N, C-alpha and C positions, 0 to 999 in steps of 0.2 A: 511184157511180163504179166502173168495172171496169178492171182492169189485166191485160193478157195478154202472155205472152212466147212467141215461137216462134224456135227456133234453126235455123241453115242451115249444113250442112257443106260447102257449095260457095262459091266466090267469086262469088256471084250479085248483086253490087253494082248493076250495070246494070239487071238485070231488076227488082230491087226498086225502084230509083229510078224506072223507067218506071211501075211499078204505083202507086207513091205519088203520082206526079204526073199520073196519067191524067186527072184533072179540072183543067182549066186555072185554075179559080178557087181552087185550094188555096194556102194561105198557107205558104210554105216558110221553114225556119229551120235554123241549124246551130250546133254547139258545138265548139270546137276545130278548126275548119276555116279554111283560108286562102281557099278557093274561094268564088266567087259561087254561092250555093245554087241559083240558077236556071240555072246552067251545068252540064248534066248531065255532059258529058265531064270537066270539071275536077273535080267532086265524086267521080265514079267513079274517076278516076285517083288522087286523094288516098287513097281507101280501099284501092286496090290496092297503092299504094306502102307504106302502113302494114302491110298484110298480108304483105308480103315479109319482114318482120322475124320472121315465125313459122316454125317448123320444119314441114315437110310431115309430115302425119300423117293417115292414112286415118280417115275418120269424125269427125274433130275439127272443132269449129265455127269458122267464119270471120266470122260475124256473127249479129245477133239482129234480129228484126223484132218490135217491141213496140207495143202499143196502150193508150192511155188514153182511156176513153170516159165522158162525163158521163151521169148518169141523166136521164130526161125532166124538163124543168123549164119555167118560164114566163119565163125570162130572154131578153133580146134576143141575137141572134147575136153582136153586137159584145161584149157582156158576157161571154158564154160564151167567146168566143175570148180575151178578156183574162185570164179566170180559168184557161183551159187553158194559156196561155202561161206563167203563173206556176207552175202545178202541174207542168208538164214541166220547168221549171227546177229546182224543188225535187226532182223525181224524179231527174233526172241528178246532182244533188249527192249523192244517196243511192246511186244505182245505177251511175253510169258517169262519174264526175267527170273522169277523165283519159283517156277514150276519145273516139274520133271519133264524132259524133252528127249525123245528118241527120233533120230533122223535116218532116212534112207535116200540116197542120191541115185537116181536112174538115168541111164544114157541109152536105154533100149528103144526109144521111139524118136520121131523127128525132132521133138522139142525136149531138150534136156530139162529135167525137173527133179524137185526134191520133195519128199513126203516127210510129214512130222507127226508124231503121236505125242500129244500134250495132256498132262493131267489137268483135271478140272480145278483142282485146288493147288495152292502153293505147297511148298515143302512143309509137311506136317500141319497143314492148314486145316481148320475145321469148317471153312466155308468155301462154297464153289464160287469161283471167279468168272462172271459172265460179262462179256463185252456187248455193249448196245450196238446196234447197227451204225449208229453215227461214230462210235469210238473205233469200231472196226474199219469203217470207211476212211477215217483220219489215218489210221496205220497204213492202209493200202496206199494212200496218197503220199504219205511221207516216205515209204520205201521206194515207190516209184520215182519220187523226186531224187532220192539218194542214188538210185541206179542211173538215172539220166545224167546226174551230175559227175559221179565217180567212174561210171563205165560207159562213155559215149559210144565205144565201139559196138555196143549192143544195138545201137539205134534208138533214138528217143521215142518214147511212147506216151500217150495220153489216155490210157484206159481208165484211170481213176482221177485224172486231173482235167477233165473235160470242161469244168467250170472255170478254169484259169484261162486268162488270155494268152498266156505263153508259159513255156517251161521256164522255171527259175534259172537265172544266170549262175555262173560259177560262184561269183561273189555272194549272190543272194542265198545260194545253198550253203555257202561257208558260214554266213551269219546265222542261218537256221541250225546248223550242226553245232556251232559254238554255243548257242543259247541253249540248246538241249544238253550239251555237255555240262555247262555251268549249272544248270537247274536240276539235273537228274543224277549227278554224280554223288553217291552217298559215302564213298570211302576213297582215299587217295589212290589206292590200287585200281579202282574202277575208272577213276579220271584218267590215269595214265594209260591204261589198257584201251580205253575207248579212243583217246586222242591218237595213240599209235595206229589203230585200226582205220581212223579217218585220214591218216597221213598228215597229222598236224604236229608242228614242232614249235614250241614257245620259245621266246627270247626276251631278254631285258637289256636295254641300251640306255643307261643313265636312268632318266625318269620315264622312259618310253617302254611299254610292254607291248609285244606284237606276237604274230604267229606266222610261221612260213608254211604255205600250202602250195603244192604243185610248183615249187621253185620260186614263188613270189612272196614277198613280205607284205603283211597287212598290219597296221597299228590298231590295237584294240580301241583306242580313243577315237580314231577315225571311223571305225565300224560302229561306234556307239555302244561298245560292250565292256569298256574298262570297269565301270562301277559293278556290273554284274560279275565280272571276273574276280574283282577284289572281294566281293561277298562270298563267292564260292571258295576262294582260297582260305579265307578267314573261317568259314564254316568247316572245311576239311581239316584244317590244323586244329580247330577246337575239338573236333570228334577224335582226332588222332591222339590229343593230349588227355582226353577223358576215357580212352580205352582202359587205363589201368585202375579206374574207379569202379564203383558198384554198377551192375548191369542196369540199363535203363528199363523202365516199365513199359507195359502195353505193346504198342507197335514197334518201338525201338528194340524190345527184347526179341521179337520175331526177326528183325533185321540182323541182329547180332547172331542169332541161331543159325540163320541161313548162311552168313558169312563164315561162321565157324565150320559148318558142314562142308562148304566148298574147300576150305583149307584142309579138312580131314580127308576129303576125297582125294585131293592132290597127293597127300602123303601115302594114302592106301595104294594109289596107282604106282607111285614111285617104288614102294616096298615090293609090289608084285613084279614090277619090271626087273628089279635088282635080283630077286629070287630066281626069276626065269633065266637071267643072264648067268647066274652062278651055277645053275643046273646044267645049262648048255656048255 
């Protein structure tokens, strides 16, 4: 698996959209977008409107064009597409969770790959978010480890983990995924959705709390994660209880705004689908 990132210092949203959709067979997708991803004008307008929150600065980035490509394999195009769709969701959660993202999956070459157009700022953010080489390298490593653990049928790779003595075992990867889940989940909905994507099912048997992964049970205490789990649960329950109180200030205000936007986006799409169905 190869992950590349190219920056653009111009508002070339339309040009990149056209390039990514030059093949009519491309499967399009979006994250944090209200727009129908197949509607070019709508998608481009949304990126432009979000870019207006940025201060004008010569030579500063407005967007990123990134590519995730699978190595040559014997899987069907459908299976490769499903795997890439999951990998890009995982990648965005690590790389650009609160940014506008447009994706185009291509199967026209030997290696199935997916293109991403990512806004340089978060939703209505006034600052550009730039990853250091070290941060980007860590994301590449983590995504590769995730792919090696969850999709062994792709064949294990070490493009970004050459410094490791060996690819993490299934148990080691499970511990890493659980640590990220407990530390990074900001809302109960995020926690549940991420756990589902990772194929995790939690259970409680008396005083024992554990997780079922790939048909096998693991106790959190045995994994050394019980305390971290309890802190995460307490934090999520606290945030849930405080939702009815006044909005939090500074960074917490931005988190609430982004969460609200996502909910509005879901309702808007549901309304469009209902209207289209009634017309038909």
